[in-house]
N, C-alpha and C positions, 0 to 999 in steps of 0.2 A: 031952249038951252038949259033952263032950270030943270026941266023934266029929265033931260039926259043926265045931268049931274046927279039928280036924285036917284035915277035908276042905277048909275054906276056905283054910287055910295051903297045902295041897297044890295047890289050884287057882291060888293066887297065884304059887307057885313055877313052875308050868307056864307061866303067862302071862309071867312074867319071862324064862324061858328062851326062849320063842318070840319075845319082843321082842329079845333078844340075837341070836338066829339071824336074825331079820328085818333087824336093823341090819347084821349081817355080810354078808347077801345083798345089801343095798342098796349096801354098799361095793364088793362085787364087780361089781355092775351099774352103778356110777357111770360116767358118760360125760361127757367134756369136749371142748370145741372151742377150739383155740388159734388165734388170729389175729394176724398181724404182717406186716411188710414187709421186703424186702431192697433195699438201695441200694448204689450205687457212690460212694465217697468220693474225690473227685479232689484233696482237700487233705490227706489223711492225718491228720485230726484226730479221726476216729472219732465224729463227730456230723454230723447233717444240716445242710448250708448250702444257699444258693440255687444253688450249682453242682452239688449232688448230683443223681444220676439214679437212679430206681427201676429195678430189674433184673427182666426177665422171663426165666423159664427157669433160675433159680438153684435148685440142690438144697439143701434144708434137712433137718435131722434133729432130732427130739426124743429126748433121752436122759434116762432116770431112773436114778440110782445110789443104792444103799443108803447111808444116812447113816453107818453104822458100818463096813461092809466096803469101800465104794467100788465094789462090783460093779454092772455094768449090770443092771437088773431089767426094763427096758421101753424099747422104742424104736419110733419111727414115722418114716418118710421122707415127704417131700413136695417140691413144686416151686412156685416163685413164678409168679404169673400176669402179665397184661399190665402192670399198674401196680405190680408188685413185691409184690403181696399174696399171702399163702399162708394156707391153712387146714389144720390138722391135727386129726384125730379121735383122741382117746385114751380108753381104757377102763380101768376099775378105779380104786380109791382108792390114791394113792401118797403118803400122809401120812408114811411112813417113808423117803421118798426125796427127793433133791435133783434136780429136773427142770429142764432147760434146753434151749432151742432154739439151734442154731448153724448157720452156713452150712457146706456141704460142697463144692460145686463151682460155680464161676462160669461164667456163660454167655459171659463175655468174658475168658478166661484170659490173653490177650496184652495187653489194655489195662487191665483192672481185675480182677486175679486173686488178689491177696494177701488172705487172710481176716483180718478184724479179730480182735483179742484178745477183744473183748466178746462175751458170749453173753446170751441173754434168759432170765432165770429165770422159771419159772411154777409156781404152786401147784396141784397136782392132787389136792386132797382137799376134802371137803365143808366149806365155811366158811359163815358167816352171810351168805349171799347168795342171791338168787332166781335167779341166772343160772349156767349151766354154761359160759359163755364166758370164756376167759382171754385178755387182750390182752397180747401180748409186746412188749417194746421192739424198736425197729428194729435189724437186724443187717445185715452186709454185707461188702463187699470194698473194698480200697484200690488206687489206682493206684500204680505203682512210684515215679513222680516227681510232685510236686505240679504242678498246672496253673499257668500264669503269672498268672492272675487271682486266685489264692488269697490272696496277700498283701493285696491291696486289700479283698477280701471279709472277711477276718479282721480287718483294721484297722477296718472298719465295725462289727464286733461288739465292738471294744475289745480285740482280741487281737493282740499284736505278736510274731510268731514271731522267734526268734533268727536272726541271720545264720549260715548254715552254716559260714562261715569263723571264726566266733566261738563255736563249739560248746564249751561248758565241759567236757563229758565227753571231748572229743577232745584237750584241751590236756594238756601234761605237768604232773604234779603240782608244786606250788611247793616250793622247798627248805624243809627243816625242817618238813615236813608234820606236823601234830598239835600244834604249838606255836602259841600265840597270836601274831598279828602284832604287831610293834613299831611304834607310831605315835609319831613324834617330837613333842614339845610345841613350840608356837611360842616363838620367842626372847623372853625377858623375861617369860614367863608364870609364874604361881604354880606351875603343874605342872612347869615346867622347874626351878624352885628346889627343889621337893620330890623331884625324880627321884633315885632311888638311884644311887650311884656304880657304874660298871661294874667287874666283877671283873678 
């Protein structure tokens, strides 16, 4: 009886080990398809508006970096098609990596050549999904100067860009920076009567 129990236990161990090996092989054999689009942003807002145009011939790259070391562990290059769409094929499970797609080279370097800060994060590991397709957020390039129609388009969206002449970041810092502003109380108000005397 003891021999039978030992044989059954041994067989179960072999099955478990083969299961782990099979899972590891499946991770190595994992294949993913990443789909996304590249566009030109004429308003420098880094999202698609009705003035945006999709770019054919833009170079894109998928980079996976190890979460702990930051070292690149995997990369794939691709190019956008006629409607700005691109498809990248990735192999292997990258559950220990941060993977992102970003633009590399613009097909219109003189008119729309400044790469956006935004990248498209994608998850390249087996998840509870029946699909191996990963849809990436749109990425792209910006024009050096916003188009004239951008203000109207953005106002239609409820966005009111600052006047460049009133750019807060470009102004000199106010005197006594760091201290709370002094707001005088209206004459005859209770606040005026309670105001502390000046030193």
